[in-house]
Steps between C-alpha positions, in 0.01 A plus 500: 500500500861533409638782287759268345409427137465136404533306178579689181462839673800416711718474189349786299470769769737732313256532207285737708745780418418708190872539429556124498195444280626761251850352501365148437282619210793695353730198510237268352417744218868556423560124486198447276608781270853362487400139432145487371412815317693616197636820648825684501723593786340845509161349589647298788687808623176702484314240708774506764512880500123533546501241779782683674319831467182353649692353794668834559163675487357259757803558725459878479127471570563274801764737634266797462221317682732413790655844532182710475395679812147481639478880482478490120834647391 
């Protein structure tokens, strides 16, 4: 078997990242709020701010997991 993804997995490999998933959801929600839902600019800004905070939290969590020592400190 080959480890090279085929078909749609070949084009959507980047969606395995939690950061990319969060960014995509943030953009889609902001676009829907801007065009579909009757909402002000504050609501769109809040969606973007929450998405950014979640991405930052994931990045900090990933960094902590990579930099932790096996000894427990």
